[in-house]
C-alpha positions in Angstrom: 31.2 42.5 31.1 28.2 42.9 33.8 25.7 40.3 34.6 23.1 40.7 36.3 22.6 38.3 39.8 19.9 38.9 42.1 19.3 42.5 42.0 23.7 42.7 41.7 25.5 43.9 38.9 28.7 42.1 38.8 31.5 41.4 36.8 31.7 38.4 34.8 34.2 36.7 36.8 32.2 37.7 39.9 29.4 36.5 38.8 28.0 33.7 41.4 25.6 31.4 42.3 25.0 29.1 45.6 25.9 25.1 44.3 22.7 24.1 46.3 21.2 26.1 44.0 18.7 23.7 42.1 18.9 24.7 38.8 22.4 23.7 39.2 21.6 20.7 41.3 18.4 19.9 38.9 18.0 21.8 36.0 15.2 22.8 37.8 14.4 26.7 36.1 13.7 28.4 32.6 15.3 31.1 30.3 14.9 32.5 27.2 17.8 33.6 24.7 16.5 37.6 23.5 18.4 39.1 20.4 19.2 42.8 20.6 20.0 44.4 17.2 21.1 48.2 16.4 19.8 48.9 19.9 17.1 47.5 20.1 15.4 44.2 21.7 13.8 42.1 18.7 10.5 40.9 20.3 11.1 41.3 23.8 7.2 41.4 24.8 6.8 37.7 23.0 10.5 36.4 24.7 9.4 37.5 28.2 5.6 35.8 27.4 6.7 32.6 26.9 9.6 32.9 29.6 6.5 33.9 31.8 4.3 31.1 30.2 7.2 29.0 31.1 7.4 29.4 34.3 3.7 29.3 35.4 3.6 25.7 33.8 7.1 24.3 36.4 5.0 26.3 39.7 7.9 28.8 39.4 7.5 32.2 40.8 9.2 34.8 38.9 11.1 37.0 40.7 10.0 40.2 39.6 6.6 41.2 38.3 7.0 42.3 34.2 7.5 45.3 34.0 10.6 45.4 36.5 11.5 43.0 34.4 11.6 44.2 31.2 13.5 47.6 33.2 16.4 44.4 34.3 17.0 43.8 31.3 17.3 46.9 29.6 19.8 47.6 32.2 22.2 44.8 31.2 21.9 45.2 28.0 22.9 49.3 28.9 24.9 48.4 31.3 27.4 46.2 28.4 27.2 48.8 25.6 26.8 46.2 22.7 24.7 47.6 20.2 24.6 44.3 18.8 24.0 41.2 20.6 22.2 37.9 22.7 20.4 37.9 25.7 20.3 34.9 28.0 17.7 35.7 31.1 17.7 32.3 33.3 15.2 32.1 36.4 16.3 28.9 38.7 14.4 27.1 41.2 17.0 29.0 44.0 18.7 27.5 47.2 18.0 24.7 48.8 18.9 21.1 49.8 20.2 18.2 48.2 16.1 17.1 48.5 13.9 17.6 45.0 11.0 18.7 46.6 11.4 22.5 45.0 8.6 24.0 47.9 11.5 24.1 49.8 13.9 26.3 48.4 12.7 29.6 49.2 13.6 32.0 47.0 14.1 31.6 43.2 17.0 33.0 41.3 17.5 35.9 38.4 20.6 35.5 36.0 20.7 38.1 33.5 23.8 38.6 30.6 24.2 40.2 27.4 27.2 38.6 24.9 27.6 38.2 21.6 26.6 34.5 20.0 27.8 33.5 16.2 25.4 30.0 16.8 27.0 28.7 13.5 30.3 29.8 11.2 29.5 32.2 9.6 30.2 30.6 5.7 27.0 28.2 6.4 24.6 31.0 5.8 25.8 31.4 2.1 26.8 27.5 1.9 24.4 26.0 4.1 24.5 23.7 6.7 24.0 19.7 5.9 22.0 18.1 9.1 21.6 14.4 10.2 18.7 12.8 11.8 19.8 11.1 15.5 18.7 8.3 17.8 17.9 10.3 20.1 13.9 11.3 20.0 12.7 14.9 21.3 10.8 14.8 24.6 7.5 13.6 25.0 4.5 16.2 25.6 3.5 14.1 28.8 7.5 14.4 29.9 9.2 17.5 30.2 6.9 18.9 27.7 9.5 20.9 24.8 7.1 24.2 25.4 8.9 24.7 28.6 11.9 26.3 27.7 13.3 24.6 30.8 17.1 24.4 32.1 17.3 21.7 31.1 18.5 20.4 27.9 20.0 17.5 28.3 17.8 16.0 25.2 19.2 18.6 23.1 22.9 18.4 24.6 23.0 14.3 23.4 21.1 14.8 20.4 23.9 17.5 19.6 26.8 14.8 20.2 25.7 12.8 18.2 25.6 15.4 15.5 29.2 16.7 16.3 30.6 13.2 16.4 28.9 12.7 13.1 30.9 15.8 11.5 27.9 18.1 10.9 26.7 20.6 13.0 23.1 20.3 13.5 21.0 17.1 14.0 16.8 16.5 13.7 15.1 14.7 16.4 12.2 12.9 15.4 9.5 12.4 18.6 8.1 9.1 19.4 6.5 8.1 16.6 9.1 8.3 14.4 7.6 12.1 13.2 9.8 15.4 12.5 9.9 17.0 15.8 12.8 20.2 16.0 16.8 20.3 15.5 18.6 20.0 18.6 18.6 24.2 19.2 16.7 25.3 16.1 12.8 24.6 14.5 12.8 22.9 11.2 11.6 24.3 8.0 10.2 22.7 3.7 9.8 24.0 1.3 8.0 22.4 -1.7 5.7 23.0 -4.3 5.5 26.7 -3.4 4.5 25.9 -0.1 6.1 26.0 3.3 6.1 23.0 5.8 6.8 23.1 9.1 6.1 20.4 12.0 2.9 21.3 13.9 3.2 22.0 17.7 1.9 18.8 18.7 4.8 17.1 17.4 6.9 17.8 20.0 8.4 21.3 19.1 9.3 24.3 21.4 7.3 27.5 19.5 10.1 29.4 17.9 9.4 33.3 18.3 11.6 33.0 15.1 9.6 30.2 14.0 6.2 32.2 14.5 7.6 35.4 12.6 9.2 33.5 9.5 5.9 31.8 9.0 4.2 35.7 9.2 6.8 37.0 6.7 5.8 33.9 4.7 1.7 34.7 4.6 2.5 38.5 4.6 3.9 37.4 1.2 1.2 35.4 -0.2 3.4 32.2 0.7 1.1 29.0 2.1 2.3 27.9 5.4 1.2 24.9 6.7 1.8 23.0 9.9 1.4 19.3 9.5 3.1 15.7 10.3 6.2 15.6 8.7 9.0 12.6 7.8 12.0 12.4 6.9 10.7 11.5 3.1 9.2 15.8 3.3 12.0 16.3 4.2 14.4 14.2 1.6 11.9 15.3 -1.3 11.9 19.3 -0.5 12.9 21.8 -2.9 14.3 24.0 0.0 14.8 23.5 3.7 16.0 26.0 6.4 16.5 26.3 10.3 15.1 29.5 12.5 16.4 30.2 16.0 17.1 33.3 18.0 20.2 32.1 18.0 20.6 31.0 14.5 17.7 33.7 13.0 17.5 31.5 9.7 19.7 28.8 8.4 19.7 27.3 5.0 20.1 23.5 4.9 21.4 21.5 2.1 22.2 18.1 3.0 19.8 15.7 5.1 20.9 12.6 6.0 22.9 12.3 3.1 20.5 13.1 0.4 21.0 16.7 -1.3 18.1 19.1 -1.2 17.0 21.2 -4.4 19.9 21.9 -6.4 22.4 21.5 -3.6 22.8 24.7 -2.7 20.3 27.7 -0.4 17.1 28.0 -2.7 15.8 30.8 -4.0 13.0 31.4 -1.2 15.1 30.5 1.7 17.6 33.5 0.8 13.8 36.1 0.2 13.2 35.3 4.4 16.9 36.0 5.1 16.5 39.3 3.5 13.1 40.2 4.9 14.5 38.7 8.1 17.4 40.8 8.6 15.5 43.9 7.6 12.5 43.2 9.9 15.3 42.6 13.1 16.6 46.2 11.6 13.3 48.0 11.6 11.7 46.7 14.7 12.0 46.7 18.2 12.5 47.9 21.9 14.8 50.7 22.4 17.4 49.7 25.1 17.8 53.3 26.0 
């Protein structure tokens, strides 16, 4: 594996950064996860736009202009020779002292990793997930805004710990008002009376790239999509439920907090969207070469 670290390529075993990097000390930085399908980088521009927006929001200087960032990512993919892969791009605050002041860090850091990823076991895409609501609440937008894809993922990790300890793969997080926000690592959708429902961005939701793709695909099929305030009741009475994310893609949910969703198996519309999404990922994208 070839890893890009601050302008140089190195072997996985030699990929190192300073222990004084504020990305390590404080989780001060941002990241993106991007997929490569059949030698094409899917939704490349959208991911980079979100990366730069996240950096802007925390006043973090991106070490490369957009054109050079694009080429650095493509070159990392080329060197790893994986036609289907997952790209992780990280921008750290850089090396500083043990104080909190980010402006004492001399230069931000850039890491690009290309590898395989499998967020859930393959059989769950056929059988469907069981998920639970956890006690850990989603970050307030007034605190660490969930729209910033930051290196500080402790909020999500705490929710994931609760899910794993309960014997399930994923956790639903509520916001401080008790409304459905998103899962520890994915956005959430419900199907009800021919409509697709999903929590609005104002509920403390990361504006997922795959989330937006699914909304566009559904509307292209003539299906009404509503982004609104949702409670657990809306999930319990849903006919179908599914999660979306760059790593997860689209995965069905068949049980929420012990309540069976629909017929207890992946729904028809969910399966259609999964097929449409897989087809789209093979047709669109920026060529690596």
